[in-house]
N, C-alpha and C positions, 0 to 999 in steps of 0.2 A: 641507488640510482632509480628514479622513477620514470615511467614511460612518458612518451611525448603527448599523451591525452591530456597532460596538464596544460594550462593556458600559458602563453608566452610570457616569459619572465618569472614563472613560478617553478622552482625545481624541488620543492619539498612541500609535504602536506602539513597544515597547521591546525590551531584550535578551531578554525571555521568548520572542519570536517567533523570534530567530536561534537560541537554544539549542534550541527546539522543532524547528526545521528541521534543525539538526545531528544530534539524536538520530534523527529520522525518516530523514535521509539516510544514516547509518551502517546503520541496520536494513535499508533497501532495498538498500543496496549489498552487503550480506552474503547476504540471503535472497530478494531480489526481492519480498518480501511486507511488508505492514504499512503502506504509505504512506497511502492513503485510509482503510484500516481503522482506523488510529490517529490520523492528523492531524485527520480531521474531527471525531471525538469530543472530541479535545483543544480544537479551536477552540470547540466548543459547550460543553463541560462546564467548562473552566478559563479560556478566554479571552472568554467571553461572546458569541459570535456566534450569530445565528439559524441554524438548520439549512440553509436555501436558500442564504444567503451563505456559510456555511462550506463547503458542498459545492462551489459555484462557485470559490471562492478556492482550495480544496485542488486542485481539478482543473487549474487554469490554472498554479498552482505546480508541480504534479506533471508537467505537460507540459514545463516548462522544465528542471527539475533531472533528470528522467528522461531527457532528451535528452543531457545530460552522462553519465549513468550508461550509456546505450545506446552512445554513442561509445566509452567505455572497455571495455565487455564486448565490442564488436565487435573492438577491438584485442587483446584476450585471446584472441579465438577462441571465445567462448562463445555466439555467436548463430546460431540457425537462421533466416536471414532469409526463406526461402521459407515456412516454416511460420508465421512472423509475418504474412507478407502474406496468406496465405489466411485467417487469423483476422480480419485488418483488414478483409477484403472484407465480412465479416458485422457486425463490431463498429462500424465507423465510421458507417454510416447508422442503426443502432439506438440509438447512444449520442445521436444528436440527438433520436430519439423519447423517450428517457429525460428529456432536458433539457426538451423541451416539456411532458411530463407534470408535472415538477417545478415548472415555471413556472406551469401550470394549477392545480396544487394551491395555490401561494401566492395566485393571483388569486381562487381559489374560497373558500378558508377565511380569507383575510385575517389577522386577529389570531390565529387559530387555527392558523396554518401551522407554528409552532414545535412545537406538540404533535403535529401530524399528521406533520410531517417527521422529528421525533425518533423517534417510534414505528416509522416505516418504516426508518429507518436502524438503529434498535436490532434489528429483526427481521433486517435483512440481515446484521448482525454476529453474531447468534446462529447464523444458518444457516452462516456462514463458520467460525465457531468449532466447530460440530458436525463440519462436513467435515473441517477440519484435525485435529482430535482423532481422528476415525475413521481417517483416513489414516495418522496417526503411530502409534496404539496398538492398532487393531482390525484393519484390513484392510491389514496390512504386505505390501507388494508384493515378491515374490521374483523378478520378471522381470529378467533380465540387462540392466544399464543400459549404453547407448552413447553415443558423443560425438555422432552424427548419424544420420539415417535417410533412406532413399530414399522420398519421399512416394508412396504409392499413391492411387488414386481414393478409396478408403475414407478415407485419412488426410485428403485434401483436403476431403471432405464433412464429416468430423468437426471439423476446424479451422474451417470456415465455421460451423457449427453452435455451437461454442463461442463464437466471436466474436458471433453473432447474440444469444444470450441473455446473455452477460456484458457486451456493449456497452450493452444497455438498462439493466442494473443499475448500471453505471459512470455513465452520464448521469444516472440517477435519483438516486443516493445517493453517488457517488464511491467506493464500496466495490467491490472486484472487479478492479481493474487488477492487483493482485498476488495477493490471496487466492483469488478465483474461478479466474483464469486459471492461476495457479501450480499450484493443486490439480488442475484438469482436465488440464493438461499432464502432470502426474505420473501421473495415472490412465490417460490415453489413449495416451501414447507412452512408450516405453522409453529415455528419455534420462536422462543423468546430471544430478545436481542442478545442477552448474555451468552445463550447457547449458540446463536449465529456467529458471534465474535470468536468464541472459543473453537468451534468447529472449523470456522474459515482460517484461523491462524494455524491450527493443527495441520489442516490439508496443505496450506501454503508452504509450511516449513518443509514438508516432504517433497512437494512439487518443485520448489526452488533449489533444492539440492541437486535435482535431475537437471533442470535448466542451467543452473549455475556451472555444473560440471561440463555441460556442453560449450557454454561460453568460455570457460577457463581453457578448455582443449583448443578452442578456435582462437585463443589469444586476445579475447576481448575484455579481460579483467586486469584492473590496476590494484594488485595486492596490497600496496602501501596504503591507498586510500581506503580499502576494505578494513584494515586494521584500525585506522584512526576513526572511522565511522562507527566501529563497534565499541570503541571507548565511551561513546555517548549513548548508543542505541541499546546496549545491553541493560544498564541501569534504567534507562528510559522506559523500556517496555515493561520491567518489573514494576516501576512506579505507576505506570499507566493501568496495569492490571489491578492494582490496589485501589486506585482512586474511586471514591463514591460521591465526592462533590465535584460536579462537573456542569458543563453548559447543558441546558435542556436539549433532549435528543433532536427535535426537529430543527431548532436553531443551529445546532452543531453540524447537522447533515446539510443544511442550507449553506453555511459558511464553506464546508468542504466541497460541495457542488460548484459554488462560485470560485474557489481556488482552482479546481480542476479546469473550469472553463476559461478563466484567465491564462493559465498555463498553455492550454491548447491554442488559444488565439495567438499568443506570443510565439509559439513554436511554428504555427503556420505562417506567421509573419503578416497578419492583417494590418493594413494601415493604421497607425495610431495605437498599435498594441503595447508598445513600450509606455506610453502615458497611461493606458488603462491598467497595466500591471502595476505601475507605481502608485496610483490612486487607490487600487484595491488593497495592496500591501499596506499603505498607510492607514487606511480605514480599519483593516484587520488588526494592525498593531495597536490602534487606539482602542479598539473594542476589547482587546485582550487586557490592556492596562486597567480599563473600567472594571471589568470583571475580576481581575486579580485584586484591585483594591477593594471591591465589595466583598470578596472572599475573606481577605485579611480583617476587614472590619467585623465580619461576623464571628470569625474566630476569636478576635479580641473581646467580643461581647460574650464569649463562653460557649460558642458553638463546638461541637465535636463531631468527629467522623463516626459514621455508623459502623458497628462491628461487622467483621467479615462473616459472610453467609458460611454454614456449614458445608463442607464438600459434598457433591453429589456425583455419582458415577453412572455412566451410561450402562 
């Protein structure tokens, strides 16, 4: 028996959950971003969950599959464990504060929680999209990127502050474990993208266990859906971590920013948002088909994947 978070007429989870998990897992494995930012809107918009249950389900699911991704990133030498630890010092307690507020909103507004939660989530997605777009196309950072850094006192203070604000957003909306932390790591520390992805996933795995436990205790988790999502997301994050042939970085981040923006517009219920979402998804699907065909053609002409890099440890 599954909870009433499932849409009317659906009394069981199906292959749609596993496919959704696979797509999100690959995305997170490649970029470290897009987990909660896309999974929660998919659960709300396409699979019929109310926002509070979607957030709790997404967070507990993310805790499990990102632990697998964190293990793989650590083996590849892409994790700044000390930096992750300082962020967790601020993010863990604040994520519980976010969970408490999300539960209070549900108790306070009752039947209106879907509207309130959806608008809060939509606003968070729009902020994330604006930040990602600005980072990608406007404030292009020319700071030399390195594999690791020696943390100064200033770095530790910044890391705790990032965790403090980001943890609250994650507990409240499930958005931020990739988008917020990934963006702030890029802005605040001169790390190469692989190190940012690995550090972000490692920190997110620990943080989401804390927030996920809070949501589970509050009754905001659909365990059946979590299980089916994991069927797709665990192999997906392992595949994504290994991919070396992928969309160019700027183009990929631009597509992700657009996806976040469309999801936010839809959740806030801007007039015409349904048509905007359909048009964007159609364009995105077409672009992926073209890129996939080009990749297969290159493979047919004898292209090979680059060998895996030697592991590096912090």
